[in-house]
C-alpha positions in Angstrom: 0.1 0.4 0.1 1.6 3.2 -1.3 1.0 6.4 1.5 -1.4 8.1 -0.7 -3.6 5.1 -0.7 -3.0 4.6 2.6 -4.1 8.3 4.2 -7.1 8.0 1.8 -8.1 4.8 4.7 -7.1 7.2 7.6 -3.9 6.1 8.2 -0.7 8.0 8.9 2.4 9.0 10.9 4.3 8.7 12.8 4.8 12.2 12.8 8.1 13.2 14.9 7.5 16.8 17.2 10.1 18.5 19.7 8.5 18.8 23.1 11.7 20.2 24.8 15.1 19.7 25.8 17.0 19.3 29.5 20.1 19.0 30.0 20.6 14.9 28.6 17.8 14.2 27.0 15.5 15.2 24.0 11.7 14.9 24.7 9.7 14.3 21.8 6.1 13.0 20.4 5.3 11.0 17.8 2.3 11.2 16.6 -0.2 8.3 14.6 -3.3 8.7 13.2 -5.4 5.6 13.1 -9.5 5.0 12.0 -11.6 4.5 14.9 -11.3 1.4 16.2 -8.1 0.7 16.1 -5.8 1.2 18.7 -1.3 1.0 18.0 0.9 -0.7 19.5 3.3 0.7 21.8 6.3 2.7 20.8 9.8 1.3 22.1 12.6 3.9 23.0 15.8 3.7 24.7 14.0 4.6 28.4 11.6 1.9 27.6 7.8 1.4 26.4 5.3 3.4 26.2 2.1 3.4 25.7 -0.3 5.9 23.8 -2.5 8.7 24.8 -5.1 9.1 22.7 -5.5 13.1 21.9 -9.0 14.0 20.0 -11.0 12.4 17.5 -13.4 13.6 14.5 -14.8 12.3 11.6 -14.1 8.7 12.8 -10.1 9.4 13.0 -8.0 9.7 15.9 -4.4 11.4 16.5 -3.3 9.3 19.0 0.5 10.7 21.0 3.6 8.6 22.9 5.9 10.7 24.2 9.4 10.0 24.5 12.5 11.1 25.0 16.1 10.2 23.5 19.8 11.1 24.5 20.8 14.6 23.7 25.0 13.7 22.5 24.4 10.6 20.4 21.6 10.2 17.7 19.6 7.4 18.8 16.8 5.7 17.5 12.7 4.5 18.1 10.6 1.4 16.9 7.0 1.8 16.4 4.7 -0.8 15.2 7.4 -3.1 14.1 9.0 0.2 12.3 12.7 1.7 13.3 13.3 5.4 13.1 16.6 6.1 13.3 16.7 10.2 15.1 20.0 12.5 15.0 19.0 13.7 18.1 22.7 14.9 19.0 22.4 18.6 19.6 25.6 19.3 21.2 27.6 19.9 19.1 26.9 20.3 14.8 23.5 21.3 13.7 21.6 20.6 10.8 18.1 22.5 10.6 15.3 22.5 7.8 13.4 25.7 7.4 9.7 25.5 5.0 6.8 27.1 4.7 3.7 27.6 2.4 3.0 23.7 1.8 0.1 23.8 -0.4 -1.6 25.7 -1.8 -5.4 27.7 -2.2 -7.6 26.1 -4.9 -7.6 22.9 -5.7 -4.7 20.8 -3.5 -6.4 17.5 -2.5 -6.3 16.8 -6.3 -3.0 17.6 -7.3 -0.4 14.7 -7.8 1.4 13.5 -4.9 4.9 12.9 -6.7 4.7 16.6 -8.9 2.9 18.2 -5.2 5.6 17.2 -2.5 8.9 16.9 -5.0 10.9 19.4 -3.2 9.9 17.4 0.1 11.0 14.7 -1.7 14.9 16.5 -2.7 14.7 17.0 1.2 14.5 14.3 2.3 17.1 12.6 0.3 19.3 15.1 1.6 18.8 14.4 4.9 19.3 11.1 4.1 22.6 12.3 2.6 23.5 14.4 6.0 20.8 14.2 9.0 18.7 16.6 9.6 18.1 17.1 13.5 15.5 19.9 13.4 12.6 20.7 10.8 11.1 23.8 11.1 8.3 24.5 10.0 7.5 29.0 9.7 3.3 28.4 8.6 1.0 28.1 6.2 1.8 23.9 7.2 -1.7 22.9 5.3 -3.9 25.7 3.5 -7.3 24.8 4.8 -8.9 27.4 2.5 -11.7 24.7 1.1 -12.4 23.7 4.6 -15.1 25.5 4.6 -17.0 24.4 2.1 -17.9 21.4 4.5 -21.7 22.8 6.1 -23.4 25.0 4.2 -23.0 27.5 6.8 -19.1 28.1 5.9 -19.5 27.6 2.6 -19.9 31.2 1.8 -17.2 32.4 3.6 -16.2 35.1 4.1 -18.2 37.0 1.6 -22.0 35.7 3.2 -21.5 35.0 6.6 -24.8 34.6 8.4 -24.5 37.1 11.6 -26.7 35.0 14.6 -26.8 31.4 13.3 -29.1 28.6 15.5 -27.1 26.9 18.0 -27.4 23.8 16.9 -25.8 24.7 13.2 -23.3 26.4 14.4 -22.0 23.1 16.6 -23.0 21.4 13.7 -20.9 23.4 11.1 -17.4 23.6 13.8 -17.8 19.4 14.2 -17.7 19.2 10.3 -14.6 21.9 10.2 -13.0 19.4 12.5 -14.0 15.9 10.4 -12.2 17.6 6.7 -9.0 19.5 8.9 -8.6 15.8 9.7 -9.1 14.5 7.0 -7.2 16.8 5.5 -3.8 15.9 7.7 -3.7 12.7 7.4 -4.1 12.7 3.9 -1.6 15.7 3.8 1.0 13.6 6.7 1.4 10.4 4.5 2.0 12.1 1.5 5.4 10.6 0.1 8.3 12.7 0.6 7.1 14.3 3.2 6.4 10.6 5.8 9.5 9.0 6.0 11.2 12.7 6.6 8.7 13.6 9.5 9.0 9.8 11.0 13.4 10.5 11.2 13.2 14.5 11.5 11.7 16.1 15.1 9.3 18.8 14.2 8.3 22.1 15.3 5.5 24.9 13.5 3.8 28.1 14.2 0.2 28.8 12.1 -0.2 31.3 9.4 -2.8 32.7 8.1 -3.7 29.5 5.5 -3.7 27.3 8.5 -7.7 29.4 9.0 -8.2 30.9 6.0 -6.8 33.2 3.6 -6.4 36.6 5.7 -7.4 35.2 8.5 -7.6 38.4 10.4 -6.5 40.8 7.7 -10.7 40.6 6.6 -12.5 43.2 6.4 -16.1 43.5 7.5 -15.3 41.8 11.3 -15.9 38.3 9.8 -13.4 37.0 11.9 -14.8 38.0 15.6 -18.7 36.4 14.9 -20.1 33.0 15.8 -19.0 31.5 12.7 -15.5 33.2 12.5 -15.0 31.5 16.0 -16.1 28.7 15.0 -13.5 28.4 12.4 -10.5 29.1 14.4 -11.5 27.2 16.8 -11.8 24.0 15.0 -8.2 24.9 12.8 -6.7 25.7 16.5 -7.3 22.3 17.8 -6.5 20.9 14.4 -2.9 23.2 14.6 -2.5 22.4 18.5 -2.7 18.6 17.6 -1.7 18.2 14.4 1.7 20.9 13.7 2.5 20.5 18.0 1.8 16.7 19.4 -0.6 19.0 21.9 -3.1 18.7 23.2 -6.5 20.0 22.2 -6.9 22.3 25.2 -3.3 23.2 25.6 -2.5 26.8 25.2 -5.2 28.8 27.4 -8.4 30.7 26.4 -8.7 30.4 22.5 -8.4 34.0 22.2 -4.4 33.7 23.5 -1.4 33.7 21.5 -0.1 30.2 21.2 4.3 31.8 20.5 7.2 29.8 22.2 9.9 29.5 22.7 12.8 26.4 22.5 16.3 26.6 23.7 18.7 24.1 22.4 22.4 24.1 23.0 23.5 27.4 22.6 21.2 28.8 20.8 16.8 29.7 21.3 14.6 29.5 18.3 11.5 31.7 18.9 8.1 31.9 17.5 5.6 34.8 18.0 1.8 33.6 16.5 1.3 36.5 14.5 -2.9 34.8 13.9 -4.2 34.6 16.6 -4.8 38.0 18.0 -4.4 39.9 14.6 -6.9 41.5 14.0 -6.8 44.2 10.9 -5.1 47.1 13.1 -2.8 45.0 14.8 -0.6 41.8 14.5 0.1 40.7 17.7 -2.5 41.4 21.4 -1.4 41.7 24.8 -0.3 38.9 25.8 1.7 38.3 22.3 3.9 41.3 23.1 3.9 40.4 27.0 6.1 37.3 25.3 7.8 39.3 23.4 9.3 41.5 26.2 10.3 39.0 28.3 12.1 37.4 25.7 13.8 40.5 24.8 14.5 41.3 28.6 15.6 37.2 29.6 19.1 37.7 30.7 19.3 34.1 30.1 19.1 34.3 26.5 21.7 32.1 24.5 24.1 33.5 21.9 22.4 32.5 19.0 18.8 33.5 18.3 16.7 32.2 15.4 13.2 34.3 15.0 10.4 32.8 13.2 8.2 35.7 11.7 5.5 34.6 10.1 5.4 36.9 7.6 8.9 38.8 6.5 9.8 41.4 9.3 12.8 43.0 7.2 11.0 43.3 3.9 10.4 46.2 1.2 7.6 49.2 1.0 4.3 47.4 0.6 2.3 50.7 1.5 3.8 52.2 -1.9 1.4 48.7 -3.5 -1.1 49.5 -1.0 -2.2 52.6 -2.6 -2.4 52.0 -5.9 -4.5 48.8 -4.9 -7.1 50.9 -4.2 -7.4 52.8 -7.9 -8.8 50.2 -9.1 -11.7 47.8 -7.6 -10.4 45.2 -9.6 -7.0 45.6 -7.5 -9.0 46.1 -3.6 -9.2 42.2 -3.2 -5.3 41.7 -2.4 -5.6 44.7 0.0 -6.0 41.9 2.8 -2.4 40.2 1.7 -1.1 43.1 2.5 -2.5 43.7 5.3 -1.6 41.3 6.3 2.8 42.1 6.2 4.4 43.6 8.4 5.1 46.3 6.0 1.5 47.5 5.8 0.6 51.3 7.1 -2.0 49.8 9.6 1.3 48.6 11.4 3.6 51.1 11.0 4.7 51.7 14.7 4.3 48.2 15.5 6.5 47.1 12.8 9.1 49.5 14.4 7.7 47.9 18.4 8.9 44.7 16.6 12.5 45.4 15.3 13.2 47.6 18.5 12.6 44.5 20.2 14.9 42.6 17.2 17.4 45.0 17.5 17.8 44.8 21.4 18.2 41.1 21.5 20.8 41.3 18.4 22.6 44.1 20.4 22.4 42.7 23.5 24.9 39.9 22.7 22.4 37.3 21.2 23.1 37.1 17.3 19.7 36.9 15.5 18.8 35.4 12.6 15.6 35.7 11.2 13.3 33.1 9.5 9.8 33.7 7.1 8.0 32.9 4.3 4.5 33.0 3.9 5.6 35.4 -0.2 6.0 31.9 -2.2 9.3 33.4 -3.1 12.8 33.0 -1.9 14.6 36.0 -0.8 16.8 37.3 2.0 17.6 40.9 4.0 19.4 42.9 6.6 19.5 44.7 9.3 22.2 47.4 9.4 23.5 47.1 13.3 27.0 48.0 13.6 29.4 45.6 11.9 27.2 42.2 12.8 24.3 42.8 10.8 20.5 41.1 11.3 19.7 38.8 8.7 16.5 37.8 7.3 16.7 34.2 5.5 12.8 34.0 3.3 12.2 30.1 1.7 8.0 30.0 1.0 6.8 27.4 -1.3 7.5 23.4 0.2 4.5 22.4 -2.0 3.3 26.1 -3.9 3.6 26.8 -6.8 5.4 30.0 -7.8 3.8 32.9 -8.8 4.6 34.4 -11.8 8.1 35.9 -12.4 6.3 39.5 -13.0 5.4 39.0 -8.9 9.2 38.5 -8.5 10.6 41.8 -10.5 7.5 43.9 -9.1 8.9 43.1 -5.7 12.5 43.4 -7.3 11.9 47.1 -8.4 10.3 48.2 -4.5 12.8 46.8 -2.9 15.0 48.8 -4.8 13.9 52.1 -2.7 14.9 50.7 0.7 13.1 50.9 4.0 14.4 52.5 7.5 11.6 52.4 9.3 14.3 52.6 12.4 16.5 56.0 12.3 20.2 54.3 11.8 19.2 51.3 10.9 18.1 50.4 7.1 17.1 47.1 5.5 18.2 46.1 2.5 17.3 43.4 0.6 20.0 41.4 -1.4 20.0 38.6 -4.1 20.9 35.6 -2.9 24.6 34.1 -2.5 25.6 33.0 -6.1 22.7 34.8 -7.6 21.1 37.9 -9.4 17.8 39.1 -8.9 16.5 39.8 -5.1 13.1 37.3 -5.7 13.6 34.1 -6.5 9.9 32.7 -8.2 11.0 29.2 -7.8 9.5 26.4 -5.2 12.2 26.2 -2.1 13.4 25.4 1.2 16.4 26.6 3.5 18.9 24.4 4.9 21.0 26.3 8.1 24.5 25.0 9.5 26.6 25.4 13.0 29.7 23.5 11.8 32.9 24.3 15.1 30.4 27.1 16.9 30.2 29.0 12.7 26.4 29.6 11.1 25.8 29.0 7.7 22.2 29.2 5.8 22.2 28.0 1.8 18.5 27.9 -0.5 18.0 24.7 -2.5 15.5 25.4 -5.2 12.9 23.4 -7.6 14.8 24.5 -11.1 18.0 26.9 -9.7 19.2 23.9 -7.6 20.8 25.7 -5.0 22.5 28.7 -3.8 26.3 29.0 -2.1 26.6 28.9 1.6 25.9 32.6 3.3 27.7 32.8 6.7 25.9 34.4 9.4 
């Protein structure tokens, strides 16, 4: 039975997810999806056997989790359902980290040929087989849930037509239909060729973006996200994110309106992932919980020397406010307004953007070399923000499965990037070509590799048609 067939009958996994690190041990969760009535067997790890824990169920599918630990100073392995999986759990010395985003498309993703869709996943799996990855970071849009709304009449025309006061019974039925469709789509996604074998042996860490909920969540006009139908959609997507992308309980993370940002400390480094969606509204990117967490990170004297900051939308970018002015002049382009409102560089978020840049600069100048990792734009590019002798780097890898936009879009952004941008005085932002290439934006499906060798960091992009960039020292 191939991966495509397996996913169609409700089986996927194990998908390995990083849960935490403490001196001497790495805590992991192995997620498995099975049909209702089928319980996975125990997982075998160096510490002994671990029984599965039932996390959540919908639409005849059940998500199960095994939580276990591996040593942090050497490669190790685990076995489940008769298959052993090798894991590069050695985190103390040299490291290899993959970064991906935009795993799908807005329309018709279910109907795509799996081999074409997952071509870059297969390449990344080949990379891992040649030189093992210790960690895989997912920077947003891990699933394109836009068509999930078709699962129930109440949400079928979202967001153009949304009932203002639906009956409670209809709302409950809609939420259950959304849950079932999300479970089905995640199961199919996690059984895909290329992804499945990689995910079983490389621990993942993820932060969501809009398509994990619906296109433009929080930036849509008309208050549709705050109504009862919008909250039902958000709650179903949030549960699925916690279960399928974090390997956590659907009750984790507190209030449904709160921030799901996280921090992971590893030997010599920290990964910070602010949540740019849970509290988002048209006039803000983050809310009180998100900013309180960001402030704690900035002020923490125990923050390690190297910091990877995941920003699901690019933090360092061109003057998109110029595009915002243009699209308002034509009804034909007005549909793109919420896409631009999604960005840090939107005129609506100018002061908040400065606030975030100030936090990043404070960390960077306080002895913590900060590298921003981002996606969302379906292009590959990089940028810097001046900060003395050692700039803040931003690395954008976007489109592991989403096909590249027209080259004309890349050329348009190239033109905007040449204007430069300086939201903070004395700290101009500049966008650059990938090492060994010309042109600032590359319209090509891609992923990013980061390496720590003998304490020094570097990064490289692999693109579908253009191959690999040169290495960039960080």
